[in-house]
C-alpha positions as CSV (number, residue, x, y, z in Angstrom):
1,X,39.2,89.1,-44.1
2,X,39.5,90.4,-40.6
3,X,35.7,90.9,-40.4
4,X,35.0,87.3,-41.5
5,X,37.5,85.9,-38.9
6,X,35.8,88.0,-36.2
7,X,32.3,87.0,-37.2
8,X,33.3,83.3,-37.2
9,X,34.9,83.7,-33.7
10,X,31.8,85.3,-32.3
11,X,29.5,82.7,-33.9
12,X,31.7,79.9,-32.4
13,X,31.6,81.5,-28.9
14,X,27.8,82.0,-29.1
15,X,27.4,78.3,-30.1
16,X,29.6,77.2,-27.3
17,X,27.7,79.4,-24.8
18,X,24.3,77.9,-25.9
19,X,25.8,74.4,-25.6
20,X,27.1,75.1,-22.1
21,X,23.8,76.5,-20.9
22,X,21.9,73.5,-22.3
23,X,24.3,71.1,-20.4
24,X,23.7,72.8,-17.1
25,X,20.1,71.6,-16.5
26,X,19.0,70.4,-13.0
27,X,18.3,67.0,-11.8
28,X,15.0,65.9,-13.3
29,X,13.5,63.1,-11.3
30,X,9.9,62.2,-10.7
31,X,8.6,63.5,-7.4
32,X,7.3,60.0,-6.4
33,X,8.1,56.5,-7.6
34,X,5.4,53.9,-8.0
35,X,6.3,50.9,-5.9
36,X,3.4,48.5,-6.2
37,X,-0.3,48.1,-7.2
38,X,-3.1,45.7,-6.5
39,X,-6.7,45.4,-7.7
40,X,-9.8,43.3,-6.8
41,X,-13.5,43.6,-7.6
42,X,-13.0,46.8,-9.6
43,X,-11.0,48.7,-7.0
44,X,-7.4,49.4,-7.5
45,X,-4.7,50.5,-5.1
46,X,-1.3,51.9,-5.9
47,X,1.6,52.8,-3.6
48,X,4.0,55.6,-4.2
49,X,7.4,56.4,-2.5
50,X,8.8,59.9,-2.2
51,X,12.6,59.5,-1.7
52,X,13.2,63.1,-0.9
53,X,10.9,63.0,2.2
54,X,11.0,59.2,2.8
55,X,7.3,58.9,2.8
56,X,4.8,56.5,1.3
57,X,1.4,57.4,-0.3
58,X,-1.4,55.1,-1.3
59,X,-4.1,55.9,-3.9
60,X,-7.4,54.1,-4.4
61,X,-9.6,54.2,-7.5
62,X,-12.9,52.6,-8.3
63,X,-14.5,51.4,-11.4
64,X,-17.3,54.0,-11.6
65,X,-17.0,57.4,-13.3
66,X,-18.2,59.1,-10.1
67,X,-15.7,57.2,-7.9
68,X,-12.7,59.6,-8.0
69,X,-9.1,58.8,-7.2
70,X,-8.4,59.2,-3.5
71,X,-4.9,59.3,-2.0
72,X,-3.9,58.9,1.6
73,X,-0.6,59.7,3.2
74,X,2.0,60.5,3.8
75,X,3.3,57.8,6.1
76,X,6.8,58.6,7.3
77,X,9.4,55.8,7.1
78,X,12.1,55.5,9.7
């Protein structure tokens, strides 16, 4: 009976430990947030904001397969 009580106590402590570790995860936020987009004549622009560094990036993509995505930035905000 004493062995069973000890085993149940250890199992409960291990379960609580796993639960506590799972709750301690870090802040999971996207690195950048999309803030707007526009397109015309097969060319699309999207603007992204990085709140950690207070910077803005703009990316351009074309309609052709050989027209790769190009990103410019960062532009610092005051």
